[in-house]
C-alpha positions in Angstrom: -18.7 -28.5 9.5 -18.6 -25.3 7.4 -19.5 -25.3 3.7 -16.3 -25.4 1.6 -17.6 -23.6 -1.4 -15.6 -20.8 -3.0 -17.1 -17.4 -2.2 -18.3 -15.1 -5.0 -15.8 -12.4 -3.9 -12.0 -12.3 -3.8 -9.3 -10.6 -1.8 -7.3 -9.7 -5.0 -8.4 -7.5 -7.8 -7.9 -8.6 -11.4 -5.0 -6.1 -11.6 -3.3 -7.9 -8.7 -4.0 -11.3 -10.3 -2.5 -10.2 -13.7 0.5 -8.8 -11.9 1.0 -12.1 -10.1 0.7 -14.0 -13.5 3.5 -11.7 -14.9 5.6 -12.2 -11.8 5.4 -16.0 -12.2 6.0 -15.9 -16.0 7.4 -12.6 -17.4 6.9 -13.9 -21.0 3.3 -14.9 -20.5 0.8 -14.3 -23.3 -2.3 -12.2 -22.9 -4.4 -15.2 -23.8 -2.8 -17.2 -21.0 -3.3 -14.4 -18.5 -7.0 -14.2 -19.4 -7.3 -18.0 -19.0 -5.6 -18.0 -15.6 -7.4 -15.0 -14.2 -10.8 -15.9 -15.7 -11.2 -12.8 -17.9 -11.1 -12.2 -21.6 -7.9 -11.6 -23.6 -9.2 -8.1 -24.3 -9.7 -7.4 -20.5 -6.2 -8.8 -19.9 -4.8 -6.4 -22.6 -6.6 -3.5 -20.9 -5.2 -4.3 -17.5 -1.7 -4.9 -18.8 -1.9 -1.5 -20.6 -3.1 0.2 -17.4 -0.3 -1.4 -15.4 2.2 -0.2 -18.0 0.8 3.3 -18.3 1.0 3.7 -14.5 4.6 2.4 -14.4 4.0 -0.8 -12.6 5.3 -2.9 -15.5 7.5 -2.3 -18.5 7.2 -4.3 -21.8 10.0 -5.2 -24.1 9.2 -6.8 -27.5 11.4 -9.9 -28.1 10.6 -11.4 -31.5 6.8 -11.9 -31.6 6.4 -12.0 -27.8 6.4 -9.4 -25.0 8.7 -9.7 -22.0 7.5 -8.0 -18.9 9.4 -6.5 -16.0 7.7 -5.5 -12.8 8.9 -2.3 -11.2 8.8 -3.8 -7.7 10.0 -0.6 -5.9 6.7 1.2 -6.6 4.2 1.6 -3.7 0.9 -0.3 -3.8 -1.9 1.9 -5.2 -4.0 1.6 -2.1 -4.8 4.2 0.6 -4.3 1.7 3.4 -1.5 -0.4 2.1 0.3 2.4 0.2 3.3 2.2 2.5 4.1 -1.3 1.1 5.8 -2.0 -2.2 4.5 -4.0 -5.1 7.5 -6.4 -4.7 6.5 -7.1 -1.1 3.0 -8.1 -2.1 4.3 -10.3 -4.9 6.9 -12.0 -2.7 4.2 -12.9 -0.2 1.7 -14.2 -2.8 4.1 -16.1 -5.0 6.1 -17.3 -2.0 3.0 -19.3 -1.0 3.3 -21.1 -4.3 7.0 -21.6 -4.0 8.0 -19.2 -6.8 10.0 -16.0 -6.6 8.7 -13.1 -8.6 11.0 -11.8 -11.3 11.0 -8.1 -10.6 13.1 -5.2 -11.7 16.3 -5.0 -9.7 17.6 -2.0 -11.4 14.5 0.1 -10.7 15.8 0.9 -7.2 18.9 2.6 -8.5 16.9 5.0 -10.7 
């Protein structure tokens, strides 16, 4: 029988994991993203900023919290999977957990 330990590598980057956290909870706090992904709050902030700078997410301030929207129509930033869209990846990943990602529906009309 094979050893059932978790490998030290992962299929998903921290950027993909952060995006999945946002898809599952668009109002998630950076601290909670860090806890779920296993990174510091500062690293979560850096990744969220990079995703925003590159247009994959948008942020709207509501009171003291941020509300994130994923621009699901954008292609994956990957030389092999670049023909696929962010929304397709999130649908596959969050579908396995029974949740639908909350992504921008108006982005396609832009």
